[in-house]
C-alpha positions as CSV (number, residue, x, y, z in Angstrom):
1,M,-73.6,-44.0,-51.9
2,C,-75.4,-42.9,-55.1
3,G,-78.5,-40.8,-54.7
4,I,-81.7,-40.5,-56.8
5,V,-84.1,-37.6,-57.0
6,G,-87.1,-37.2,-59.3
7,V,-90.1,-34.9,-59.7
8,I,-93.1,-34.8,-62.0
9,G,-95.8,-32.1,-62.2
10,N,-94.0,-29.3,-60.3
11,N,-92.9,-26.2,-62.2
12,R,-89.8,-25.8,-60.0
13,A,-88.4,-29.1,-61.2
14,K,-84.8,-28.0,-61.6
15,D,-84.6,-26.3,-58.2
16,I,-86.2,-29.4,-56.5
17,L,-83.7,-31.7,-58.2
18,L,-80.6,-29.7,-57.3
19,T,-81.8,-29.1,-53.7
20,G,-82.6,-32.8,-53.3
21,L,-79.2,-33.8,-54.6
22,E,-77.6,-31.4,-52.1
23,K,-79.6,-33.1,-49.3
24,L,-78.1,-36.4,-50.5
25,E,-74.5,-35.2,-50.6
26,Y,-73.8,-36.9,-47.2
27,R,-74.2,-40.3,-48.9
28,G,-70.9,-39.8,-50.8
29,Y,-70.5,-39.3,-54.5
30,D,-68.0,-38.3,-57.2
31,S,-70.3,-36.9,-60.0
32,A,-73.8,-35.5,-60.4
33,G,-76.3,-34.7,-63.1
34,I,-79.9,-33.8,-63.9
35,M,-82.3,-34.0,-66.8
36,V,-85.2,-31.5,-66.8
37,A,-88.1,-31.4,-69.2
38,D,-90.6,-28.7,-70.0
39,D,-93.4,-29.0,-72.6
40,S,-91.1,-28.5,-75.6
41,Q,-87.6,-29.7,-74.7
42,A,-85.5,-31.7,-72.3
43,Y,-82.1,-30.5,-70.9
44,L,-79.3,-32.9,-69.8
45,V,-76.5,-31.5,-67.6
46,K,-74.0,-33.6,-65.7
47,T,-70.4,-33.3,-64.4
48,P,-67.8,-35.0,-62.2
49,G,-67.4,-33.2,-58.9
50,R,-69.8,-31.5,-56.5
51,V,-73.5,-30.5,-56.8
52,S,-72.4,-26.9,-56.5
53,E,-70.6,-27.3,-59.9
54,L,-73.7,-28.9,-61.4
55,R,-75.8,-26.0,-60.2
56,A,-73.5,-23.6,-61.9
57,L,-73.6,-25.5,-65.1
58,A,-77.4,-25.7,-65.0
59,N,-77.8,-22.0,-64.5
60,D,-79.3,-21.3,-67.9
61,V,-81.5,-24.4,-67.9
62,P,-85.2,-23.7,-67.6
63,E,-87.0,-24.8,-64.4
64,G,-89.2,-27.4,-66.2
65,H,-91.9,-29.5,-64.6
66,T,-90.4,-33.0,-64.7
67,G,-87.0,-34.3,-64.2
68,I,-84.6,-36.9,-62.7
69,G,-81.3,-36.3,-60.9
70,H,-78.4,-38.4,-59.5
71,T,-75.3,-38.3,-57.5
72,R,-72.9,-41.2,-58.5
73,W,-70.3,-43.1,-56.5
74,A,-68.2,-44.9,-59.1
75,T,-68.4,-48.7,-59.3
76,H,-68.2,-49.3,-63.1
77,G,-66.1,-46.7,-64.9
78,V,-64.1,-43.7,-63.6
79,P,-65.8,-40.5,-62.4
80,N,-66.2,-38.4,-65.6
81,T,-69.0,-36.8,-67.5
82,E,-69.7,-39.8,-69.7
83,N,-70.1,-42.1,-66.8
84,A,-72.2,-39.6,-64.7
85,H,-75.9,-40.0,-64.6
86,P,-78.5,-39.5,-66.0
87,H,-77.8,-41.8,-69.0
88,Q,-79.6,-41.0,-72.3
89,S,-80.1,-43.7,-74.9
90,T,-78.4,-43.3,-78.2
91,S,-81.8,-42.6,-79.9
92,G,-82.5,-39.9,-77.4
93,K,-85.8,-41.5,-76.5
94,F,-85.1,-42.5,-72.9
95,C,-83.1,-41.2,-70.0
96,L,-82.3,-43.1,-66.8
97,V,-80.8,-42.8,-63.3
98,H,-79.8,-46.0,-61.5
99,N,-78.4,-47.0,-58.1
100,G,-77.1,-50.5,-57.5
101,V,-75.0,-53.0,-59.5
102,I,-76.1,-54.9,-62.7
103,E,-74.3,-58.2,-62.4
104,N,-74.9,-59.4,-65.9
105,Y,-74.4,-56.2,-67.8
106,L,-71.7,-57.6,-70.0
107,E,-73.9,-60.5,-71.1
108,L,-76.7,-58.0,-71.8
109,K,-74.3,-55.9,-73.9
110,N,-73.2,-58.9,-75.9
111,D,-76.6,-60.3,-76.4
112,Y,-78.6,-57.2,-77.3
113,L,-76.4,-54.1,-77.9
114,T,-73.5,-55.1,-80.2
115,D,-74.6,-52.4,-82.7
116,I,-74.8,-49.6,-80.1
117,A,-71.8,-47.3,-79.6
118,L,-71.8,-46.8,-75.8
119,K,-70.7,-43.4,-74.5
120,G,-69.2,-44.6,-71.2
121,D,-68.3,-47.7,-69.1
122,T,-71.1,-48.0,-66.7
123,D,-73.5,-50.9,-66.1
124,S,-76.3,-48.3,-65.9
125,E,-76.0,-47.2,-69.5
126,I,-76.6,-50.8,-70.6
127,V,-80.1,-50.7,-68.9
128,V,-81.3,-47.5,-70.7
129,E,-80.1,-48.9,-74.0
130,L,-81.8,-52.2,-73.3
131,V,-85.1,-50.4,-72.7
132,D,-84.6,-48.6,-76.0
133,Y,-83.9,-51.9,-77.7
134,F,-87.2,-53.4,-76.6
135,Y,-89.0,-50.2,-77.5
136,R,-87.6,-50.5,-81.0
137,Q,-89.0,-54.0,-81.1
138,G,-92.5,-52.5,-81.0
139,K,-93.3,-52.5,-77.3
140,T,-94.7,-49.5,-75.4
141,P,-92.3,-47.6,-73.2
142,F,-93.7,-49.4,-70.0
143,E,-93.6,-52.8,-71.7
144,A,-90.0,-52.1,-72.9
145,F,-89.1,-51.1,-69.3
146,K,-90.5,-54.3,-67.9
147,A,-88.9,-56.4,-70.6
148,A,-85.5,-54.9,-69.8
149,L,-85.9,-55.5,-66.1
150,D,-86.8,-59.1,-66.7
151,K,-83.4,-59.6,-68.2
152,V,-81.5,-57.7,-65.5
153,E,-79.7,-59.5,-62.7
154,G,-78.5,-57.6,-59.7
155,S,-79.5,-54.7,-57.5
156,Y,-81.2,-51.5,-58.7
157,A,-83.3,-48.5,-58.0
158,I,-84.3,-47.0,-61.3
159,A,-86.1,-43.9,-62.5
160,L,-86.7,-43.7,-66.2
161,M,-87.9,-40.7,-68.3
162,D,-89.5,-41.0,-71.7
163,V,-88.0,-37.8,-73.1
164,K,-90.9,-37.5,-75.6
165,D,-93.5,-37.8,-72.8
166,S,-92.6,-35.5,-70.0
167,N,-95.8,-36.4,-68.1
168,T,-94.7,-39.9,-67.2
169,L,-91.9,-41.5,-65.1
170,Y,-91.2,-45.2,-64.8
171,L,-89.7,-46.6,-61.6
172,A,-88.4,-50.0,-60.3
173,K,-86.6,-51.3,-57.3
174,N,-84.6,-54.4,-56.3
175,K,-82.4,-54.5,-53.2
176,S,-81.7,-50.7,-53.4
177,P,-83.9,-48.1,-51.6
178,L,-86.4,-46.0,-53.5
179,L,-89.4,-44.0,-52.2
180,I,-92.2,-42.0,-53.8
181,G,-93.2,-38.7,-52.3
182,L,-96.8,-37.4,-52.5
183,G,-97.5,-33.8,-53.4
184,D,-100.4,-31.6,-54.6
185,N,-101.0,-32.8,-58.1
186,C,-97.4,-33.8,-58.4
187,H,-95.1,-36.6,-57.2
188,Y,-91.5,-37.0,-56.1
189,V,-89.0,-39.8,-56.2
190,G,-86.0,-40.3,-54.0
191,S,-83.5,-42.9,-52.7
192,D,-83.8,-41.2,-49.3
193,A,-86.7,-39.2,-47.7
194,M,-84.2,-36.5,-47.1
195,A,-84.1,-35.7,-50.8
196,M,-87.8,-34.8,-50.8
197,I,-88.4,-33.5,-47.3
198,N,-88.4,-29.9,-48.4
199,E,-91.4,-30.7,-50.6
200,T,-93.3,-33.4,-48.7
201,N,-93.3,-35.7,-45.6
202,E,-95.8,-38.2,-47.0
203,F,-94.3,-41.2,-48.8
204,V,-95.2,-44.5,-50.3
205,E,-92.6,-47.3,-50.1
206,I,-91.6,-49.4,-53.2
207,K,-90.9,-53.1,-52.6
208,D,-88.4,-55.3,-54.4
209,G,-89.6,-56.4,-57.8
210,E,-92.2,-53.7,-58.2
211,R,-92.6,-51.5,-61.3
212,I,-94.3,-48.2,-61.1
213,I,-95.9,-45.7,-63.6
214,L,-95.9,-42.2,-62.1
215,T,-97.8,-39.2,-63.5
216,P,-98.5,-35.9,-61.8
217,S,-101.9,-37.2,-60.7
218,E,-101.5,-41.0,-60.5
219,L,-99.3,-43.6,-58.9
220,T,-99.7,-47.1,-60.2
221,I,-97.8,-50.0,-58.7
222,F,-97.4,-53.4,-60.4
223,D,-95.7,-56.6,-59.1
224,R,-93.4,-58.7,-61.3
225,E,-96.5,-60.5,-62.7
226,S,-98.1,-57.2,-63.7
227,N,-100.8,-57.4,-61.0
228,K,-101.9,-53.9,-59.9
229,L,-101.2,-53.2,-56.2
230,T,-102.5,-50.7,-53.7
231,R,-100.5,-49.4,-50.7
232,E,-101.0,-46.9,-47.9
233,S,-98.7,-43.9,-47.5
234,F,-96.8,-43.1,-44.3
235,V,-95.6,-39.8,-42.8
236,A,-91.9,-39.4,-42.1
237,D,-91.1,-37.8,-38.8
238,I,-88.3,-35.7,-40.1
239,D,-87.7,-31.9,-39.7
240,A,-85.9,-30.4,-42.7
241,T,-84.2,-28.0,-40.4
242,D,-82.5,-30.9,-38.6
243,T,-80.3,-31.4,-41.7
244,E,-78.9,-27.8,-41.6
245,K,-75.5,-27.1,-40.0
246,G,-76.6,-23.8,-38.5
247,L,-73.5,-22.1,-37.1
248,Y,-71.4,-25.2,-37.2
249,P,-68.5,-25.4,-39.7
250,H,-69.1,-29.2,-40.2
251,Y,-71.9,-31.7,-39.7
252,M,-69.6,-34.0,-37.8
253,L,-68.9,-31.4,-35.1
254,K,-72.7,-30.6,-34.9
255,E,-73.5,-34.3,-34.5
256,I,-70.8,-34.8,-31.8
257,D,-72.3,-31.9,-29.9
258,E,-75.8,-33.3,-30.2
259,Q,-75.0,-36.5,-28.4
260,P,-75.9,-35.3,-24.9
261,S,-79.3,-34.1,-26.1
262,V,-79.8,-37.5,-27.8
263,M,-79.0,-39.3,-24.6
264,R,-81.6,-37.2,-22.8
265,K,-84.1,-37.8,-25.5
266,L,-83.6,-41.6,-25.3
267,I,-84.5,-41.5,-21.6
268,S,-87.9,-40.1,-22.4
269,E,-88.4,-42.3,-25.4
270,Y,-87.5,-45.6,-23.7
271,L,-88.4,-45.1,-20.1
272,T,-91.6,-43.8,-18.5
273,E,-91.5,-41.3,-15.6
274,D,-91.7,-44.2,-13.1
275,G,-88.8,-46.0,-14.8
276,K,-90.7,-48.6,-16.7
277,T,-89.8,-49.5,-20.3
278,T,-91.7,-48.4,-23.3
279,I,-90.2,-51.2,-25.5
280,D,-92.8,-53.4,-27.0
281,E,-93.5,-56.4,-24.7
282,N,-93.5,-58.7,-27.8
283,I,-89.8,-57.8,-28.4
284,I,-88.9,-58.4,-24.8
285,S,-90.7,-61.7,-24.5
286,H,-89.4,-62.9,-27.8
287,M,-85.8,-62.1,-26.9
288,A,-86.1,-63.4,-23.4
289,S,-87.1,-66.8,-24.7
290,S,-84.2,-67.0,-27.2
291,D,-81.1,-69.1,-26.4
292,R,-78.7,-66.9,-28.4
293,I,-78.7,-63.5,-29.8
294,Y,-76.8,-62.7,-33.1
295,I,-75.9,-59.0,-33.6
296,V,-75.2,-58.1,-37.2
297,G,-73.6,-54.8,-38.4
298,C,-70.9,-53.1,-40.5
299,G,-68.2,-50.7,-39.5
300,T,-69.3,-48.4,-36.7
301,S,-72.4,-50.5,-36.1
302,W,-70.3,-53.6,-35.7
303,H,-68.2,-51.8,-33.1
304,A,-71.4,-50.8,-31.3
305,G,-72.4,-54.4,-31.4
306,L,-69.3,-55.4,-29.6
307,V,-70.2,-53.1,-26.8
308,G,-73.8,-54.3,-27.0
309,K,-72.7,-57.9,-26.6
310,K,-71.2,-57.2,-23.2
311,I,-74.2,-55.2,-22.0
312,I,-76.7,-57.8,-23.2
313,E,-74.8,-60.8,-21.8
314,E,-74.3,-59.1,-18.4
315,L,-77.9,-58.0,-18.0
316,T,-79.8,-61.0,-19.6
317,N,-77.5,-64.0,-19.2
318,I,-78.2,-64.8,-22.9
319,P,-75.0,-65.5,-25.0
320,V,-74.4,-63.1,-27.8
321,E,-72.4,-63.3,-31.0
322,V,-71.4,-60.3,-33.1
323,H,-71.0,-60.8,-36.9
324,L,-69.8,-58.6,-39.7
325,A,-72.7,-58.5,-42.2
326,S,-70.4,-58.7,-45.2
327,E,-69.0,-62.0,-43.9
328,M,-72.2,-63.5,-42.5
329,G,-74.1,-62.9,-45.8
330,Y,-71.9,-65.6,-47.4
331,D,-71.0,-67.7,-44.4
332,M,-73.9,-68.2,-42.0
333,P,-72.7,-69.9,-38.8
334,I,-74.4,-72.9,-37.2
335,L,-77.3,-71.4,-35.4
336,S,-78.7,-72.2,-32.0
337,E,-82.1,-73.8,-31.6
338,K,-83.9,-70.5,-30.7
339,P,-81.8,-67.7,-32.3
340,F,-82.8,-64.0,-32.3
341,F,-81.2,-61.5,-34.7
342,I,-80.4,-57.8,-34.0
343,F,-79.5,-55.7,-37.0
344,L,-77.6,-52.4,-36.2
345,T,-77.7,-49.9,-39.0
346,Q,-77.8,-46.1,-39.0
347,S,-79.5,-45.7,-42.4
348,G,-81.6,-48.9,-42.4
349,E,-80.5,-49.4,-46.0
350,T,-77.1,-51.2,-45.6
351,A,-76.9,-53.7,-48.4
352,D,-74.6,-56.2,-46.6
353,S,-76.9,-56.3,-43.6
354,R,-80.0,-56.6,-45.7
355,Q,-78.5,-59.6,-47.4
356,V,-78.3,-61.4,-44.1
357,L,-81.8,-60.3,-43.1
358,V,-83.2,-61.8,-46.3
359,K,-81.7,-65.1,-45.3
360,V,-83.0,-64.8,-41.8
361,N,-86.5,-64.2,-43.1
362,E,-86.2,-67.2,-45.4
363,L,-85.5,-69.3,-42.3
364,N,-88.5,-67.7,-40.6
365,L,-86.4,-66.5,-37.7
366,P,-87.2,-63.4,-35.5
367,S,-85.3,-60.2,-36.0
368,L,-85.0,-56.7,-34.7
369,T,-83.6,-53.7,-36.6
370,I,-82.2,-50.9,-34.5
371,T,-82.0,-47.9,-36.8
372,N,-82.1,-44.2,-37.1
373,V,-84.5,-44.1,-40.1
374,K,-88.2,-45.0,-39.6
375,G,-89.6,-46.8,-42.6
376,S,-86.2,-47.8,-44.0
377,T,-85.8,-51.2,-45.7
378,L,-84.3,-53.1,-42.8
379,S,-86.9,-51.6,-40.5
380,R,-89.8,-52.7,-42.8
381,E,-88.4,-56.2,-43.4
382,A,-87.4,-57.1,-39.8
383,T,-89.9,-58.6,-37.3
384,Y,-89.5,-55.6,-35.0
385,T,-87.9,-52.1,-35.0
386,L,-86.4,-49.8,-32.4
387,L,-85.5,-46.3,-33.4
388,L,-82.3,-44.4,-32.4
389,H,-84.1,-41.1,-32.2
390,A,-80.8,-39.4,-33.0
391,G,-82.1,-37.1,-35.7
392,P,-80.5,-37.1,-39.2
393,E,-76.8,-38.0,-39.3
394,I,-75.2,-36.3,-42.3
395,A,-71.4,-36.6,-41.8
396,V,-70.0,-39.8,-43.3
397,A,-68.1,-40.5,-40.0
398,S,-70.8,-41.8,-37.7
399,T,-70.8,-40.4,-34.1
400,K,-74.2,-40.0,-32.5
401,A,-75.6,-43.1,-34.2
402,Y,-72.9,-45.1,-32.5
403,T,-73.6,-43.8,-29.0
404,S,-77.4,-44.1,-29.7
405,Q,-77.1,-47.7,-30.7
406,I,-75.2,-48.6,-27.5
407,A,-77.8,-46.7,-25.4
408,V,-80.8,-48.4,-27.1
409,M,-79.2,-51.8,-26.6
410,A,-78.7,-50.9,-22.9
411,Y,-82.5,-50.1,-22.5
412,L,-83.3,-53.3,-24.4
413,A,-81.0,-55.5,-22.3
414,Q,-82.3,-54.2,-19.0
415,S,-85.9,-54.7,-20.1
416,I,-85.1,-58.4,-21.0
417,G,-83.2,-58.9,-17.7
418,L,-86.1,-57.5,-15.7
419,K,-88.5,-59.8,-17.6
420,K,-86.3,-62.7,-16.5
421,G,-86.1,-61.4,-12.9
422,L,-82.4,-61.0,-12.9
423,E,-80.8,-59.0,-10.1
424,K,-78.1,-57.4,-12.3
425,A,-80.8,-55.8,-14.5
426,S,-82.6,-54.3,-11.5
427,S,-79.4,-53.0,-9.9
428,I,-78.8,-50.3,-12.5
429,D,-80.9,-47.1,-12.7
430,L,-80.6,-46.4,-16.4
431,A,-82.4,-43.1,-16.3
432,H,-80.0,-41.8,-13.6
433,E,-76.9,-43.3,-15.4
434,M,-77.9,-41.9,-18.8
435,A,-78.5,-38.4,-17.3
436,I,-75.0,-38.5,-15.8
437,I,-73.6,-39.7,-19.1
438,A,-75.2,-36.8,-20.9
439,S,-73.6,-34.3,-18.4
440,I,-70.2,-35.9,-18.8
441,M,-70.6,-35.8,-22.6
442,D,-71.3,-32.0,-22.2
443,S,-68.2,-31.6,-20.1
444,M,-66.0,-33.4,-22.7
445,I,-67.5,-31.3,-25.5
446,S,-66.6,-28.2,-23.6
447,E,-62.9,-29.3,-23.7
448,K,-62.6,-28.8,-27.5
449,E,-59.7,-26.5,-27.2
450,L,-57.7,-29.0,-25.1
451,I,-58.5,-31.9,-27.4
452,A,-57.6,-29.8,-30.4
453,D,-54.2,-29.1,-28.8
454,L,-53.7,-32.8,-28.0
455,S,-54.6,-33.7,-31.6
456,E,-52.0,-31.3,-32.9
457,S,-49.3,-32.6,-30.5
458,F,-49.9,-36.3,-30.9
459,L,-51.4,-36.6,-34.5
460,G,-50.3,-33.5,-36.3
461,T,-47.5,-35.0,-38.5
462,T,-47.9,-38.7,-38.0
463,R,-48.7,-41.2,-40.7
464,N,-49.9,-43.9,-38.3
465,A,-51.4,-44.3,-34.8
466,F,-52.4,-47.1,-32.4
467,F,-55.3,-47.2,-29.9
468,I,-55.1,-49.8,-27.1
469,G,-57.5,-51.0,-24.4
470,R,-58.9,-54.1,-22.8
471,G,-62.5,-55.3,-22.7
472,L,-64.9,-52.5,-23.6
473,D,-61.9,-50.2,-24.0
474,Y,-60.7,-52.5,-26.7
475,A,-64.0,-52.2,-28.5
476,V,-63.8,-48.4,-28.2
477,S,-60.2,-48.5,-29.5
478,M,-61.4,-50.1,-32.7
479,E,-64.1,-47.4,-33.2
480,A,-61.6,-44.6,-32.4
481,A,-59.2,-46.0,-35.0
482,L,-61.9,-46.2,-37.6
483,K,-62.9,-42.6,-36.9
484,L,-59.3,-41.4,-37.3
485,K,-58.5,-43.3,-40.4
486,E,-61.7,-42.5,-42.3
487,I,-61.5,-38.8,-42.0
488,S,-57.8,-38.0,-41.5
489,Y,-56.3,-40.8,-43.6
490,I,-53.9,-41.6,-40.8
491,Q,-53.2,-45.4,-40.8
492,A,-54.8,-46.2,-37.4
493,E,-55.5,-49.5,-35.7
494,G,-57.2,-50.5,-32.5
495,F,-55.7,-53.4,-30.5
496,A,-56.4,-55.4,-27.4
497,A,-53.6,-54.0,-25.2
498,G,-52.4,-57.4,-24.1
499,E,-51.9,-58.5,-27.7
500,L,-49.2,-55.8,-28.4
501,K,-46.5,-58.2,-27.3
502,H,-47.7,-60.9,-29.7
503,G,-46.5,-59.0,-32.7
504,T,-47.8,-55.4,-33.0
505,I,-45.2,-53.9,-30.8
506,A,-42.7,-54.5,-33.6
507,L,-44.3,-51.5,-35.3
508,I,-43.6,-49.1,-32.5
509,E,-41.0,-46.5,-33.5
510,E,-39.7,-43.3,-32.0
511,G,-42.7,-40.9,-31.8
512,T,-45.4,-43.4,-32.7
513,P,-48.7,-42.1,-31.2
514,V,-50.4,-44.7,-28.9
515,I,-53.7,-43.6,-27.4
516,S,-54.4,-45.7,-24.3
517,I,-58.0,-46.0,-23.0
518,I,-58.4,-47.0,-19.4
519,T,-61.8,-47.2,-17.7
520,D,-61.9,-50.7,-16.2
521,E,-60.6,-51.2,-12.7
522,K,-60.0,-54.9,-13.3
523,T,-57.6,-54.3,-16.2
524,A,-56.3,-50.8,-15.6
525,S,-52.9,-51.8,-14.2
526,H,-52.4,-54.2,-17.1
527,T,-53.2,-51.6,-19.7
528,R,-50.9,-49.2,-18.0
529,G,-48.2,-51.8,-18.1
530,N,-48.7,-52.2,-21.9
531,A,-48.6,-48.4,-22.3
532,K,-45.2,-48.4,-20.5
533,E,-43.9,-51.1,-22.8
534,V,-44.6,-49.1,-25.9
535,E,-43.4,-45.8,-24.2
536,S,-40.1,-47.5,-23.4
537,R,-39.7,-48.2,-27.1
538,G,-40.3,-44.5,-28.1
539,A,-44.0,-44.3,-28.4
540,N,-45.8,-41.0,-27.6
541,V,-48.6,-42.1,-25.3
542,L,-51.8,-40.3,-24.8
543,T,-53.9,-41.7,-21.9
544,I,-57.7,-41.3,-21.5
545,S,-58.9,-42.6,-18.2
546,L,-61.9,-42.8,-15.9
547,E,-61.5,-40.8,-12.7
548,N,-61.5,-43.8,-10.4
549,V,-58.6,-45.4,-12.2
550,A,-56.8,-42.2,-13.2
551,Q,-53.1,-41.4,-12.4
552,E,-51.1,-38.2,-12.5
553,G,-50.1,-37.4,-16.0
554,D,-53.2,-38.8,-17.7
555,Q,-54.1,-36.2,-20.3
556,L,-57.8,-36.6,-20.3
557,V,-59.8,-37.8,-17.2
558,L,-63.5,-38.6,-17.4
559,L,-66.0,-38.6,-14.5
560,P,-67.0,-42.1,-13.5
561,V,-70.0,-43.9,-14.9
562,H,-71.4,-47.5,-14.7
563,E,-68.8,-49.9,-15.9
564,L,-71.1,-51.3,-18.7
565,L,-71.6,-47.8,-20.1
566,T,-68.1,-46.4,-20.2
567,P,-67.9,-46.5,-24.0
568,L,-70.6,-43.8,-24.1
569,V,-68.2,-41.3,-22.5
570,S,-64.8,-42.5,-23.5
571,V,-65.6,-42.3,-27.2
572,V,-66.5,-38.6,-27.2
573,P,-63.0,-37.2,-26.9
574,L,-61.8,-39.8,-29.4
575,Q,-64.4,-38.6,-31.9
576,L,-63.1,-35.0,-31.3
577,L,-59.5,-36.1,-31.7
578,A,-60.4,-37.5,-35.2
579,Y,-62.3,-34.4,-36.1
580,Y,-59.4,-32.1,-35.3
581,A,-56.8,-34.3,-36.9
582,S,-58.8,-34.1,-40.1
583,L,-59.4,-30.3,-39.7
584,Q,-55.8,-29.6,-39.0
585,R,-54.8,-31.4,-42.2
586,G,-57.1,-29.3,-44.3
587,L,-59.3,-32.2,-45.3
588,D,-63.0,-32.5,-46.0
589,V,-64.3,-33.6,-42.6
590,D,-67.8,-34.5,-43.7
591,K,-67.1,-36.1,-47.0
592,P,-63.9,-38.2,-46.8
593,R,-62.5,-39.6,-50.0
594,N,-63.7,-42.9,-51.4
595,L,-66.4,-43.3,-48.7
596,A,-70.2,-43.2,-48.7
597,K,-72.6,-42.6,-45.8
598,S,-75.2,-45.2,-46.9
599,V,-73.6,-48.2,-48.4
600,T,-76.4,-49.6,-50.6
601,V,-74.3,-52.1,-52.7
602,E,-72.6,-55.3,-51.4
């Protein structure tokens, strides 16, 4: 949610800002804007709606050499032009873009800005007016910027322009992501490397509490106490072409189709040719010696964690707890004597998860971030990192990150189990199993026409749907329900099949869609019994089963895989069901309403 782009010293500033904002559209937003400056004048353009509308409005704006841009996801104030960023101070001196939430904005307004007629309702506008306030007290622009930040409480990534000095930008960060891109006698700013990848792949991270002066030729970093810092740059391994849809109508469909190749890539990334792990021995030893593993995630990552719990416990004999980051951040459980934390996050910037990681670091406890984004905040701040190697995921509804998280946890679990000399860990040939899984994924993806027909038949007109399963199938049911509800707006819930009779079956009516997932031999007959119970009450049952437990009449039958890895194949047709349900309703598949890809506020 919310994206920042900035540039200084490049004569294509407008185009760079607009293109960068388009790269950030996947994060979710409801308005957009840019300010561009040349040597004589600054131009501010902003609007509710899409970046395409902003581009049309900015058609007559000169290219300029310096500017800042923003896509906003509303927190304070409705989506309109006044609340859109950038925000310019009443005096016209300063212009600002901000991601995050200013917790004490009302106090700041009452203490310092009672004589200012604010244009909108955002907390961000308070910050730019506060900078202007301190400037009018006789401070330099940078001193005024620092003075304002010293008063601010909350999360922020900020880029500030002095409209009268288009050769300087001021930056700051606290709990919200912000990177600096290095160019040839120019610099770039972005909340995501994707915003700048067309211009550079070399970046410098900004850490919490730091303030930066940026000119075309210089980058100067200060800590909170105004000490000057130096920092090495890093190169991001991202191919700009990876973010293009190509011939696909939607990113989500492209990303579903990429899952087989991601599974094959992970084999080469995490296993050598002779089947040995490439995972850092320090990670394996640290986790093998722990007495409990705590998996932390949100949404789809939390669902992946539920699958990971089963895999890790089975292959390592270490108990695992799975926690929602948004809950754990405020209610840390009683920890074991030797805990180890795993953070699952596609973006590596999830604010709820970072809140937990900060507390884990304060306790000096070991942690591992499993993420798709090298150099992201949770990656940098955890003890260890393992990458998903899934390539950029643009669609808001996560697909390949989910399956990659499960696969990486399987490689990790086996490595720990082998370290401990456990027979279960040595009994599974992961390279062979993952190769089979990639092939089964391919076969499911080739059934798009059948799945589209099933979506039309079972979900075409419904307002609600239920997914049921037991064990790992229950975990997949919750993920399938999330996929359906977030992009089709169908009220969907995933349930443990055996729990239907404890209340939920009261919601079954004539024609209610119930998608039954059956992959486990131990519980297959029980889940079928639950499916019969709802069918007898009028439910329209769609069954997805594994070949070894399939029965005549099952609409989708999957080839068998190892019992711990069934979610990797059973989820694919469910992702496609959600995709077609959204498509058939004429909705925006990649950018569902009210949602953001990277949730950078708590």
